[in-house]
C-alpha positions in Angstrom: 112.1 96.6 32.6 113.4 98.5 29.9 113.3 95.5 27.6 109.7 94.8 28.0 108.7 98.3 27.4 110.9 97.9 24.1 108.9 94.8 23.5 105.4 96.4 24.2 106.3 99.3 21.8 107.7 97.0 19.1 104.4 95.1 19.6 102.1 98.3 18.8 104.1 99.2 15.7 103.4 95.9 14.1 99.3 96.1 14.7 99.5 99.9 13.9 101.1 98.2 10.6 98.7 95.7 10.0 95.4 97.7 10.7 97.2 100.5 8.4 98.0 97.7 5.6 94.4 96.8 6.0 92.5 99.8 5.6 94.9 100.7 2.6 93.4 97.3 0.9 90.0 97.7 1.8 90.2 101.5 0.0 91.3 100.0 -3.1 88.7 96.9 -3.3 86.3 99.6 -3.1 84.2 101.4 -5.9 86.3 105.2 -6.7 83.2 107.1 -5.5 82.0 110.6 -8.0 84.1 113.6 -7.4 82.4 115.8 -5.3 81.2 119.6 -6.8 83.3 122.1 -6.3 82.1 124.7 -3.6 80.8 128.4 -5.1 83.9 131.3 -4.6 82.7 134.0 -2.6 82.0 137.2 -4.0 84.8 139.7 -3.8 83.9 142.9 -2.2 84.8 146.1 -4.2 87.5 148.3 -2.7 87.3 152.2 -2.3 89.7 154.1 -4.8 89.8 157.5 -3.0 90.8 157.9 0.2 88.6 159.8 3.3 89.9 163.7 4.1 92.5 164.4 6.3 91.3 165.7 9.7 92.4 169.0 11.1 95.2 169.7 14.0 93.9 171.9 16.2 96.3 175.0 16.8 97.9 174.6 19.9 98.3 177.8 22.2 102.0 179.3 23.1 103.2 178.7 26.3 105.5 181.8 28.0 108.5 180.3 29.9 109.8 182.2 32.5 113.4 183.4 33.0 116.1 181.1 34.6 116.9 183.0 38.1 121.1 183.7 38.1 122.8 181.3 39.6 125.6 183.4 42.8 128.9 183.3 41.9 131.5 182.0 44.4 134.0 183.6 45.9 137.6 182.9 44.2 139.7 181.7 46.8 143.4 183.0 47.4 145.6 180.4 46.1 149.4 180.2 47.6 152.2 181.2 45.6 155.0 179.3 47.9 155.2 175.5 48.0 155.6 174.1 51.6 158.7 172.1 51.6 158.4 168.0 53.2 160.7 167.5 55.7 163.5 164.4 54.6 163.2 161.5 57.3 165.7 159.3 57.9 165.2 155.7 56.8 167.4 153.1 58.3 167.2 149.2 57.2 167.3 146.7 59.4 170.4 144.8 59.0 170.0 141.6 56.3 169.8 138.5 57.5 172.4 136.2 57.0 172.1 133.2 54.7 173.1 129.6 56.0 176.1 128.3 53.5 175.7 124.4 54.9 172.7 122.7 53.7 171.4 119.7 56.2 172.1 116.5 55.2 169.0 114.2 54.4 168.9 110.9 56.0 169.8 107.8 54.1 168.5 104.7 56.1 165.1 104.0 57.2 164.4 103.1 60.9 164.1 99.6 61.5 161.9 99.6 64.3 158.2 101.0 64.8 157.2 102.3 68.1 154.0 100.7 69.6 150.8 101.8 69.3 149.3 102.2 73.1 146.1 100.2 73.7 144.9 101.6 76.7 143.6 104.9 77.1 145.4 107.0 79.9 143.9 108.1 82.9 143.3 111.5 84.0 143.8 112.1 87.9 140.4 113.4 89.4 138.3 113.2 85.8 136.0 110.0 86.1 134.7 109.2 82.7 131.4 108.3 82.3 130.9 104.4 80.6 130.7 104.5 76.8 127.4 102.2 76.2 129.0 100.6 73.1 132.1 99.8 74.2 131.2 97.6 77.2 129.5 94.3 77.2 125.6 94.2 77.7 124.2 93.0 80.6 124.1 89.0 81.7 120.1 88.2 81.8 118.6 85.5 83.2 116.5 83.1 81.2 113.1 82.2 83.1 
């Protein structure tokens, strides 16, 4: 699909180039037209050289601010002069675990027998498992 789109684009560009070349040849074959008259220039308005008078700013009335109320002082608490002693707690650490001194050996042989995989599901006494539809064969039908 992308290839046909590219072919279509190339075809459209080719037609556009052909039409442009015909248009350029047509313009070259025609006689030159008389130049157009230049449009009249607009008149430039005069700019005033004096500024208008500045407006006066009205006087702002002076406001009186009420005095700030005083903050009540807090009582100073009595600082104790003696520091109580911290009782020492006897700390006994548990004994360190013993580090084994021997390293177990790594087996160097590969077992030759592989255990068998069970093919049946073991039954649980007292439990009846419902049949699973896709694991049982389809019912037999009689052909009429």
